[in-house]
C-alpha positions in Angstrom: 0.0 0.0 0.0 1.3 3.5 -0.9 2.4 5.7 2.0 -0.3 8.1 3.0 -3.2 6.1 1.5 -6.5 5.2 3.2 -7.6 1.6 3.6 -11.0 0.5 4.8 -11.3 -2.0 7.7 -14.1 -4.5 8.1 -16.4 -2.0 9.9 -16.2 0.5 7.1 -13.9 2.8 8.9 -11.1 4.4 6.9 -7.6 4.1 8.5 -4.8 6.4 7.5 -1.5 4.6 7.1 1.8 6.4 7.1 5.0 4.2 7.0 3.0 1.3 8.5 1.7 3.3 11.5 -2.0 4.0 12.0 -2.4 7.7 12.6 -6.1 8.7 12.3 -9.5 6.9 12.0 -12.9 8.2 10.8 -16.0 7.0 9.0 -15.6 7.8 5.3 -19.3 8.5 5.0 -19.2 11.2 7.8 -17.9 13.9 5.5 -20.4 13.2 2.8 -23.6 12.7 4.9 -22.8 14.9 7.9 -23.3 12.0 10.4 -21.4 11.9 13.7 -17.8 10.7 13.6 -14.9 10.0 15.9 -12.7 13.2 16.0 -9.0 12.7 15.3 -6.6 13.2 18.2 -4.3 16.3 18.4 -0.7 15.7 17.4 1.9 14.6 20.0 5.6 15.0 20.1 5.8 11.7 18.3 4.2 13.3 15.2 6.6 16.2 14.7 10.2 16.6 13.6 12.2 14.8 16.2 15.2 17.0 15.5 13.2 20.1 16.6 12.2 18.3 19.8 15.9 17.4 20.5 17.2 21.0 20.0 18.1 22.8 23.2 18.8 26.5 23.9 20.0 27.1 27.4 19.9 30.9 27.2 16.1 30.6 27.4 16.1 27.2 29.1 15.1 25.8 32.5 16.5 28.6 34.7 15.1 31.5 32.5 11.7 29.7 32.4 11.7 29.5 36.2 12.6 33.2 36.3 9.5 34.0 34.2 7.4 32.0 36.7 8.8 34.0 39.6 8.3 37.3 37.7 4.6 36.4 37.3 4.4 35.6 41.0 5.9 39.0 41.9 3.3 40.7 39.7 0.4 38.8 41.2 1.7 38.8 44.8 4.2 41.7 45.5 6.5 41.0 48.4 6.0 37.2 48.3 9.7 36.6 47.4 13.0 37.6 49.0 13.6 40.0 46.2 11.5 42.7 44.4 12.4 42.0 40.8 14.2 39.6 38.4 17.6 40.6 37.1 17.9 39.2 33.6 21.6 38.5 33.5 21.0 35.4 31.4 20.9 37.1 28.0 22.6 40.0 26.2 19.6 42.2 25.8 20.9 45.7 26.4 17.7 47.8 26.1 15.8 45.5 28.3 18.4 46.3 31.0 18.2 50.1 30.6 20.5 50.9 27.7 19.0 53.8 25.8 18.6 53.7 22.0 20.9 55.9 20.0 19.2 59.1 19.1 20.5 59.2 15.5 19.2 55.7 14.8 15.7 56.3 16.1 15.2 59.7 14.5 16.1 58.4 11.1 13.9 55.4 11.5 11.0 57.5 12.8 11.1 59.6 9.6 11.3 56.4 7.5 8.3 54.9 9.4 6.3 58.1 8.9 7.5 59.8 5.7 4.7 62.3 5.8 6.9 64.1 8.3 9.4 64.7 5.5 6.7 66.7 3.7 6.3 69.1 6.6 7.5 72.8 6.2 11.2 73.1 6.2 11.2 75.4 9.2 9.4 72.7 11.3 11.8 70.0 10.1 14.8 72.1 11.0 13.5 72.6 14.5 12.5 68.9 15.0 15.5 67.1 13.4 19.1 67.8 12.6 19.8 68.3 8.9 21.8 65.1 8.5 19.0 63.1 10.0 16.6 64.4 7.3 19.1 63.9 4.5 19.8 60.3 5.7 16.1 59.4 6.0 15.4 60.7 2.5 18.3 58.8 1.0 17.5 55.5 2.8 13.8 55.7 1.9 14.8 56.2 -1.7 17.1 53.2 -1.5 14.2 51.2 -0.1 11.9 52.1 -3.0 10.0 54.8 -1.1 8.6 52.8 1.8 9.8 50.5 4.5 6.5 48.7 4.2 7.4 47.3 0.8 9.4 44.1 0.2 13.0 44.7 -0.6 15.3 42.6 -2.8 15.8 39.2 -1.0 19.5 39.8 -0.5 18.7 43.2 1.0 18.4 46.8 -0.1 21.3 47.4 -2.5 22.1 50.8 -1.1 22.3 49.4 2.4 24.6 46.6 1.2 26.8 49.3 -0.4 27.1 51.0 3.0 28.1 47.7 4.6 30.8 47.1 2.0 32.2 50.7 2.6 32.3 49.9 6.4 34.1 46.7 5.8 36.7 48.4 3.6 37.2 51.2 6.2 37.6 48.6 9.0 40.0 46.2 7.1 41.7 48.5 4.6 40.8 46.1 1.9 38.0 46.7 -0.7 34.7 44.8 -0.3 32.0 44.0 -2.8 28.3 44.8 -2.0 27.3 41.7 -4.0 29.1 39.5 -1.3 26.9 41.1 1.4 23.6 39.5 2.4 21.4 41.4 4.9 19.7 39.2 7.4 17.2 39.2 10.2 20.0 39.2 12.8 23.0 37.0 12.9 20.9 34.0 14.0 19.1 33.8 10.7 22.5 33.9 8.9 23.6 30.9 11.0 20.4 29.1 10.1 20.9 29.8 6.4 24.5 28.6 6.4 24.0 25.4 8.4 20.8 24.4 6.6 22.9 24.7 3.4 25.9 22.7 4.5 24.4 20.1 6.8 23.4 17.0 4.9 22.5 14.8 7.8 24.4 12.7 10.3 27.3 12.3 7.9 27.9 16.0 8.2 30.0 17.6 11.0 30.3 21.2 12.3 33.3 22.2 14.4 32.2 24.4 17.3 34.2 25.9 20.2 33.5 24.7 23.7 32.2 26.6 25.5 29.9 27.8 22.7 26.8 29.8 22.1 23.8 27.3 22.2 22.4 28.6 18.9 25.0 26.5 17.1 24.3 23.2 18.8 20.5 23.8 18.5 20.8 24.6 14.8 23.1 21.6 14.1 20.6 19.4 15.9 17.7 20.8 13.9 19.6 19.9 10.7 20.3 16.4 11.9 24.1 17.0 11.7 26.8 16.3 14.2 28.5 18.8 16.5 32.3 18.4 16.6 33.5 20.1 19.7 37.0 21.7 20.0 37.9 22.9 23.5 39.2 26.3 24.2 42.1 26.7 26.7 40.7 28.5 29.7 44.1 28.7 31.4 45.4 30.6 28.4 42.6 33.1 28.1 40.3 30.8 26.2 42.8 30.4 23.3 42.4 27.8 20.5 44.6 24.7 20.1 45.2 24.0 16.3 46.6 20.6 17.1 43.4 19.6 18.9 41.3 21.1 16.2 43.1 19.0 13.6 42.6 15.9 15.7 38.9 16.5 15.8 38.8 16.8 12.0 40.8 13.6 11.5 38.8 11.7 14.1 35.5 12.7 12.4 36.7 11.5 9.1 37.5 8.1 10.6 33.9 8.0 11.7 32.7 8.8 8.2 31.6 12.3 9.3 32.6 15.0 6.9 33.5 18.3 8.6 31.8 20.9 6.5 32.0 24.1 8.7 34.2 25.5 11.5 32.6 28.0 13.8 34.6 30.8 15.4 33.0 33.2 17.9 35.2 36.3 18.3 34.9 38.1 20.6 33.8 35.0 22.5 30.4 34.2 23.8 30.3 33.1 26.6 34.0 33.5 27.3 34.5 37.2 26.7 37.8 36.5 25.1 39.4 38.0 21.9 41.3 35.8 19.5 44.9 36.6 18.5 45.9 36.9 14.9 48.1 33.8 15.4 45.1 31.7 16.5 43.1 33.0 13.5 45.8 32.2 11.0 46.0 28.6 12.4 42.2 28.2 12.0 42.3 29.5 8.4 45.2 27.1 7.6 43.1 24.2 8.7 40.2 25.5 6.6 42.5 25.7 3.6 44.0 22.3 4.1 40.7 20.4 4.6 38.3 22.5 2.5 36.1 23.6 5.5 33.9 26.6 5.5 34.8 29.1 8.3 31.8 30.8 10.0 33.2 33.9 11.8 30.6 35.1 14.3 31.8 38.7 15.0 28.7 40.3 16.4 30.7 41.7 19.5 33.4 43.3 17.5 32.6 46.8 19.0 32.6 45.3 22.5 36.4 45.1 23.1 37.9 46.4 26.3 41.3 47.3 27.7 44.4 46.4 25.6 42.5 43.8 23.6 42.2 44.4 19.8 39.7 42.9 17.5 40.9 41.6 14.1 38.4 40.5 11.6 38.7 37.0 10.2 38.3 38.5 6.7 41.3 40.8 7.2 43.5 38.0 8.5 42.5 35.8 5.5 43.2 38.6 3.0 46.6 39.1 4.5 47.4 35.4 4.3 46.2 35.4 0.6 48.6 38.2 -0.1 51.5 36.3 1.5 50.6 32.8 0.2 48.1 33.2 -2.6 48.3 29.6 -3.8 47.7 28.0 -0.4 44.8 30.2 0.7 43.0 31.0 -2.6 40.1 28.6 -2.0 39.3 29.4 1.6 35.5 30.0 2.1 34.5 32.4 4.8 31.2 33.7 6.0 31.5 36.7 8.4 28.5 37.7 10.6 27.6 41.0 12.3 24.4 42.2 14.0 22.7 45.3 15.3 21.8 43.4 18.5 25.1 43.9 20.3 28.0 46.3 20.0 26.8 49.8 21.1 23.5 49.6 19.2 21.7 47.0 21.4 18.8 46.9 18.9 18.0 43.2 19.6 14.3 43.4 18.9 14.7 45.1 15.6 16.3 42.0 14.0 19.0 43.2 11.7 22.4 41.8 10.6 24.5 40.8 7.7 26.8 38.1 6.4 29.6 38.6 4.0 30.5 35.6 1.9 34.1 35.2 0.5 35.5 32.5 -1.7 32.2 30.7 -2.6 31.5 29.5 -6.1 28.7 31.3 -8.0 26.5 28.2 -7.9 26.6 28.3 -4.1 25.9 32.1 -4.0 22.8 31.4 -6.0 21.7 28.9 -3.4 22.0 31.5 -0.7 19.9 34.0 -2.8 17.3 31.3 -3.3 17.1 30.6 0.5 16.8 34.4 1.1 14.0 34.5 -1.5 12.0 31.8 0.3 11.6 34.3 3.2 11.1 37.1 0.7 13.3 39.6 2.6 14.5 40.6 6.0 12.5 43.3 7.9 13.3 46.5 6.1 13.7 48.6 9.2 16.1 46.0 10.5 18.1 46.4 7.3 18.0 50.2 7.7 19.4 49.9 11.2 22.3 47.9 9.8 23.0 50.8 7.4 22.9 53.2 10.3 25.2 51.0 12.5 27.9 50.7 9.8 27.5 54.3 8.6 27.2 56.5 11.6 27.5 60.3 11.5 30.9 61.5 10.5 33.0 64.3 12.1 31.4 67.6 11.0 27.9 66.2 10.7 25.3 67.9 12.9 24.6 64.7 14.7 28.2 63.7 15.2 28.8 65.2 18.7 25.6 63.7 20.2 26.2 60.3 18.6 29.8 60.3 19.9 28.8 61.3 23.4 26.1 58.5 23.5 28.3 55.7 22.2 31.2 56.7 24.4 29.0 56.7 27.4 27.6 53.2 26.6 31.1 51.9 26.0 32.6 53.2 29.2 29.6 52.0 31.3 30.0 48.5 29.9 33.7 48.5 30.5 33.3 49.7 34.1 30.6 47.1 34.8 32.7 44.3 33.4 35.6 45.3 35.6 33.5 45.6 38.7 31.9 42.2 38.3 35.2 40.6 37.4 36.9 42.0 40.5 34.0 40.9 42.6 34.3 37.3 41.3 38.0 37.3 41.8 37.5 38.3 45.5 35.1 35.3 46.2 36.0 31.9 47.5 36.0 29.1 44.9 35.8 31.3 41.8 38.3 31.8 39.0 37.6 34.2 36.2 39.6 35.5 33.2 39.7 39.2 32.8 37.0 40.3 30.3 38.4 41.3 26.9 35.2 41.6 24.9 31.6 40.8 24.4 29.0 41.3 27.1 29.6 38.3 29.4 31.8 36.8 32.1 32.2 33.0 32.4 33.7 32.3 35.8 34.7 28.8 36.8 33.1 27.5 40.0 35.1 25.2 42.3 32.1 23.9 44.1 32.1 22.1 47.4 31.7 18.3 47.3 28.5 18.5 49.2 27.0 20.8 46.6 28.0 18.3 43.9 26.4 15.5 45.8 23.3 17.5 46.5 23.0 18.2 42.7 23.5 14.5 41.9 20.6 13.5 44.2 18.4 16.0 42.3 19.6 14.6 39.0 21.0 18.0 37.8 24.5 19.3 37.1 26.1 21.1 40.1 26.3 24.5 38.3 22.6 24.3 37.6 22.1 23.8 41.3 24.1 27.0 41.9 22.2 29.0 39.3 18.9 27.7 40.6 19.5 28.7 44.2 21.0 32.0 43.0 17.7 32.8 41.2 15.5 31.6 44.1 17.4 33.6 46.7 18.3 36.8 44.8 16.2 37.0 41.6 19.4 37.0 39.5 18.8 34.9 36.4 22.0 33.3 34.8 22.9 30.3 32.7 24.8 27.3 34.0 28.0 26.3 32.1 26.5 23.0 31.1 24.3 25.0 28.6 27.4 26.1 26.7 29.6 23.0 27.1 32.7 22.7 29.3 35.4 20.2 30.1 33.8 17.3 32.1 34.2 17.8 35.8 34.3 21.6 35.6 31.5 24.0 36.5 30.8 27.5 35.2 28.1 30.1 35.1 27.5 32.7 32.3 26.3 36.2 33.3 26.1 39.4 31.4 27.4 42.6 33.0 24.6 44.7 31.4 22.4 45.3 34.5 23.1 48.8 35.9 24.0 49.5 39.5 25.9 47.6 42.1 23.0 46.3 44.3 22.6 43.1 42.3 26.3 42.4 42.4 26.3 42.8 46.2 23.3 40.4 46.4 25.2 37.9 44.4 28.2 38.3 46.6 26.2 37.7 49.7 24.5 34.6 48.2 27.8 33.1 47.1 29.1 33.3 50.7 26.0 31.7 52.1 26.0 29.0 49.4 29.6 28.0 50.2 28.8 28.0 54.0 25.7 25.8 53.4 27.6 23.2 51.4 31.0 23.5 53.1 32.8 20.2 53.3 
């Protein structure tokens, strides 16, 4: 019998058969004559894509879900918990935690959303908006075809992609082609696009750093591929080990798993580290040697602190190609950026881009086709990408205000990162690398044996016990290291340093001391 056909049983009931499994039953006559019938049951997890069910995303996992429950309890019963609000330190969501939108961005977008304002008398416009805001809004509206409510080209508005290419050229000192730029609904959609293209099932592997951002393991699982972890060296500032990475590649080949992609997160999430040029050259050498696509997640490139310096994977590759053109000519690189992080913090607006280098034209057409299936990214998100990579220049009317706002955000983030890092370093049982970039700290917890045993009795990892009790006692929501991956037998916690003020840090400090006293050996 063909898959999906109906067969009639002895009682006249039609039985739907799919791969030999009975799914639904009903009287065939019921539809025709309107007589009563047995309604079909709703679908269960067994009926849906098992890879979607298997996918996990710790940043919005068990602890954050519990935080939402506690938040509802506080709304319904104020004063019922030992804290007055939830501190969302589990996710890099700047504007949720008080970071103000950049004035230049929002003024341009407001004019684009309501272009009738541009038809107001010139005197009114001059009083309400700086001249460069009006000029920029007019230009960007024209680029978008006159309205942000219209579909754009699937690859993104050409004028905005041109602005991205100009930014890349300024940053790297090497020309960029707008045709290599694809505007996306945040970096996450770019990751989904790339992995859905290169993952061909369980015979496909993707190298990911451990610890890693859970988006990658979740997307790999959704595509029924295999995650190939390579461990970062915590003792050496979360550096990479090219020998270990090559071992992972060779081991996967022995298991008949073809490594297709290699993910690099720089600056690191959750580690807060910044890769050296030497590490990046070693990664690109492996990519050249084994024909692996490099996915460079660089969404935190504007969040770099102290003496650390960000180098784009693209620039490092181009320099290698100048030195050794034959060896590195075929390297395929996808570089990602986003409006969600950096100094923009426009997470909810969903804008980003990927730049593709070294791909054959036949593959480029596949990426355009994938973009076409979704029609286009949100046009205002695309516009914010244009604004992020093309801010006011010196001499523009908005330059001074923009510079003051971005400097203020940067210095506040740097100060908060240092304060939280110093607090962790002062506490018993915590080791923490100095923050170099991104929006997070990822301290190692040397937990008491009694805490580990208590967690085992509950059937949960020990760092999850720590995060769970931290939430219940203080309202601070974090993510256990198990959600990002870590060397077995070690425990970590990821927290953002975005929340303002010091009260929450003092609360964490007090909790930590009580936790260690409670479980002291």
